[in-house]
C-alpha positions as CSV (number, residue, x, y, z in Angstrom):
1,M,0.3,-0.1,-0.2
2,S,1.2,3.0,-1.5
3,D,1.5,5.9,1.1
4,T,-0.1,8.2,-2.0
5,N,-2.6,5.9,-1.4
6,V,-3.6,6.2,2.7
7,P,-5.6,9.6,3.4
8,K,-4.2,12.1,5.8
9,A,-6.0,11.8,9.1
10,N,-7.9,14.8,9.8
11,I,-6.9,16.4,12.7
12,S,-9.9,19.8,12.7
13,V,-12.0,19.2,15.7
14,T,-15.1,16.8,15.4
15,A,-18.6,16.1,16.4
16,R,-16.7,13.2,18.4
17,D,-14.2,14.9,19.7
18,H,-16.6,17.9,21.3
19,E,-18.9,14.5,22.7
20,V,-15.6,12.7,24.6
21,T,-14.8,15.4,26.2
22,E,-18.0,16.6,27.2
23,A,-18.9,13.3,28.7
24,L,-15.3,13.1,30.3
25,L,-15.2,16.5,31.6
26,H,-18.0,15.9,33.4
27,E,-16.4,12.9,35.3
28,S,-13.9,13.1,38.9
29,D,-10.2,12.3,38.0
30,R,-10.9,9.1,38.7
31,G,-13.9,8.7,36.7
32,C,-12.3,10.6,33.5
33,V,-9.2,7.9,33.9
34,L,-11.5,5.0,33.8
35,L,-14.0,6.0,31.2
36,G,-12.1,7.4,28.6
37,A,-9.8,3.6,29.4
38,A,-13.1,2.4,28.5
39,L,-13.5,4.1,25.6
40,L,-9.9,3.2,24.2
41,D,-10.5,-0.3,24.9
42,E,-13.8,-0.7,23.2
43,A,-11.9,1.4,20.1
44,L,-9.5,-1.0,20.5
45,E,-11.8,-4.1,19.9
46,E,-13.6,-2.7,16.5
47,T,-9.9,-1.6,15.0
48,L,-9.1,-5.5,15.4
49,R,-12.4,-6.9,14.5
50,A,-11.2,-5.0,11.0
51,A,-8.9,-6.2,10.4
52,F,-10.3,-10.2,11.5
53,R,-13.1,-12.0,9.2
54,N,-16.5,-11.2,9.9
55,D,-18.4,-13.6,7.3
56,A,-20.4,-16.3,9.2
57,A,-17.7,-19.1,9.1
58,A,-15.3,-17.3,11.6
59,R,-18.1,-15.0,13.2
60,R,-17.7,-17.3,16.7
61,D,-14.0,-17.6,16.4
62,V,-13.8,-13.9,16.0
63,Q,-15.8,-13.2,19.0
64,S,-14.2,-16.3,21.2
65,L,-10.7,-14.0,21.3
66,F,-12.7,-11.0,23.1
67,K,-15.3,-12.3,24.9
68,A,-14.8,-15.9,25.5
69,A,-13.1,-16.8,29.1
70,Y,-9.6,-16.4,29.3
71,A,-9.6,-14.6,26.0
72,P,-6.5,-13.9,24.7
73,L,-7.8,-10.2,24.4
74,R,-10.3,-9.1,26.9
75,S,-6.9,-7.7,28.0
76,F,-6.9,-4.2,27.3
77,A,-3.0,-4.2,26.8
78,V,-2.7,-7.0,24.4
79,K,-5.6,-5.7,22.7
80,A,-3.3,-2.4,22.0
81,Q,0.3,-4.6,21.6
82,L,-1.1,-6.7,18.6
83,A,-3.3,-3.6,17.3
84,F,0.8,-2.6,16.7
85,A,2.3,-5.8,15.8
86,L,-0.1,-5.4,12.7
87,G,0.2,-1.7,12.4
88,L,-2.9,-1.1,13.2
89,I,-2.1,2.0,15.5
90,S,1.0,4.4,15.4
91,R,4.4,4.2,18.2
92,R,2.3,7.8,19.1
93,V,-0.9,6.1,19.5
94,F,0.0,3.1,21.3
95,D,2.6,5.3,23.7
96,R,-0.3,7.2,24.8
97,I,-2.9,4.0,25.0
98,T,0.1,2.8,27.9
99,I,0.5,5.3,29.7
100,I,-3.1,5.5,29.8
101,R,-4.0,2.0,30.9
102,Q,-0.9,2.9,33.7
103,L,-3.5,5.6,34.6
104,R,-5.9,3.4,34.7
105,N,-4.6,0.6,36.6
106,A,-3.7,3.3,39.2
107,F,-7.1,5.0,39.8
108,A,-8.4,1.4,40.0
109,H,-6.9,0.1,41.8
110,S,-6.0,2.8,44.8
111,H,-8.3,3.1,47.8
112,G,-7.1,6.4,48.9
113,H,-7.2,9.2,46.9
114,L,-5.7,10.3,44.2
115,D,-6.4,13.2,41.2
116,F,-4.3,14.7,38.8
117,Q,-2.2,16.9,40.3
118,L,-0.9,14.0,42.4
119,P,3.3,14.4,41.6
120,S,3.4,9.9,40.3
121,I,-0.2,11.0,38.0
122,K,1.0,14.8,37.4
123,D,4.4,13.0,35.5
124,Q,2.2,10.6,33.4
125,L,0.3,13.2,32.0
126,D,3.2,15.2,31.6
127,V,4.4,12.9,29.2
128,M,2.1,12.0,27.4
129,I,0.2,15.6,27.1
130,G,3.4,18.1,28.3
131,A,2.4,20.0,31.1
132,A,-0.9,22.0,31.4
133,G,0.4,25.4,32.1
134,A,-1.9,28.2,32.4
135,P,-5.5,28.0,30.7
136,R,-5.8,29.1,26.9
137,E,-7.9,30.8,25.1
138,E,-8.7,28.6,22.8
139,D,-9.8,25.8,25.6
140,E,-12.6,28.4,26.5
141,Q,-13.8,28.5,22.6
142,F,-13.2,24.0,21.9
143,I,-16.2,23.5,24.1
144,E,-18.8,24.8,26.4
145,L,-17.5,23.4,30.3
146,P,-19.9,22.1,31.6
147,K,-19.8,23.7,35.4
148,M,-17.7,22.3,38.5
149,K,-16.5,23.7,41.1
150,V,-13.0,22.2,41.1
151,R,-10.2,23.7,40.3
152,R,-9.2,25.9,37.7
153,G,-5.7,24.2,37.4
154,H,-7.5,20.7,37.9
155,L,-10.1,21.3,34.9
156,T,-7.6,22.0,32.2
157,A,-5.4,19.6,33.4
158,R,-9.0,17.0,33.5
159,L,-9.1,19.2,29.8
160,A,-5.7,18.5,28.3
161,F,-6.4,14.2,29.4
162,A,-9.7,14.5,27.6
163,L,-8.8,16.0,24.6
164,C,-6.2,13.8,25.1
165,V,-8.1,10.6,25.1
166,S,-10.5,11.8,22.2
167,R,-7.4,12.6,19.8
168,T,-6.2,9.4,21.1
169,E,-9.7,7.4,19.9
170,G,-9.2,9.2,16.2
171,G,-6.3,7.3,15.6
172,I,-7.1,4.1,16.8
173,K,-10.4,4.6,14.4
174,F,-8.0,6.2,11.5
175,G,-6.8,2.2,11.7
176,E,-10.1,0.8,11.4
177,E,-10.8,3.2,8.0
178,L,-7.9,1.7,6.6
179,Q,-8.6,-2.2,7.3
180,A,-11.4,-1.7,5.7
181,K,-11.3,0.1,3.1
182,Y,-7.5,-1.9,2.0
183,N,-7.1,-4.7,4.0
184,P,-8.4,-7.4,2.1
185,I,-7.3,-10.4,3.7
186,P,-10.8,-11.5,5.4
187,R,-12.8,-11.3,2.3
188,I,-10.3,-13.8,0.4
189,A,-10.3,-15.6,3.3
190,A,-14.5,-16.0,3.1
191,E,-14.7,-16.2,-0.3
192,V,-11.6,-19.1,-0.4
193,D,-13.7,-21.4,2.1
194,Q,-16.8,-20.7,0.3
195,S,-15.2,-21.7,-2.9
196,R,-13.9,-25.0,-1.3
197,K,-17.5,-25.9,0.1
198,R,-18.4,-25.1,-3.6
199,T,-15.9,-27.5,-4.6
200,P,-16.7,-31.5,-4.0
201,Q,-13.8,-33.7,-2.6
202,K,-12.3,-35.8,-5.0
203,R,-11.9,-39.0,-3.2
């Protein structure tokens, strides 16, 4: 597949950016991380499914990869690793997913208070999105922020995280679009199976 035939990712602000960002901003820092990770996990599954066969003969086997007990692709980490290994997501997207997954684990398994201002959490955020810095005029223009009683610096960090989740989801979905358009393997495999069914077996 030549680079000239591959569409460029659209980096303009989309309706999905608004939808994801507004949903995450309504959450606490913990809820923001957990929901953001869940959205990316779901996007990875959809993108991987686009790379797999979807014909009737294979549908149950593909489903078992994700949903069966001890399914190999139930893990968020494994989904991301496989998507990266197959070239469905870029290194940058994979690295962001890895940090979001680590944050998800930290927030999900901690019984104490965690938020985006804690040094250990802030360090990971800074690696992923850069220091949040002072509120910017474009932050206000991007979305009508919900009314929340929260420190402004907190909101800025949460907004930056939410935007990063939305753009990371977009990077994952871009891989799904490429698979649907350029990957002929699922279709060919299904056609081969159908051809074999129609061809009498020689004894």
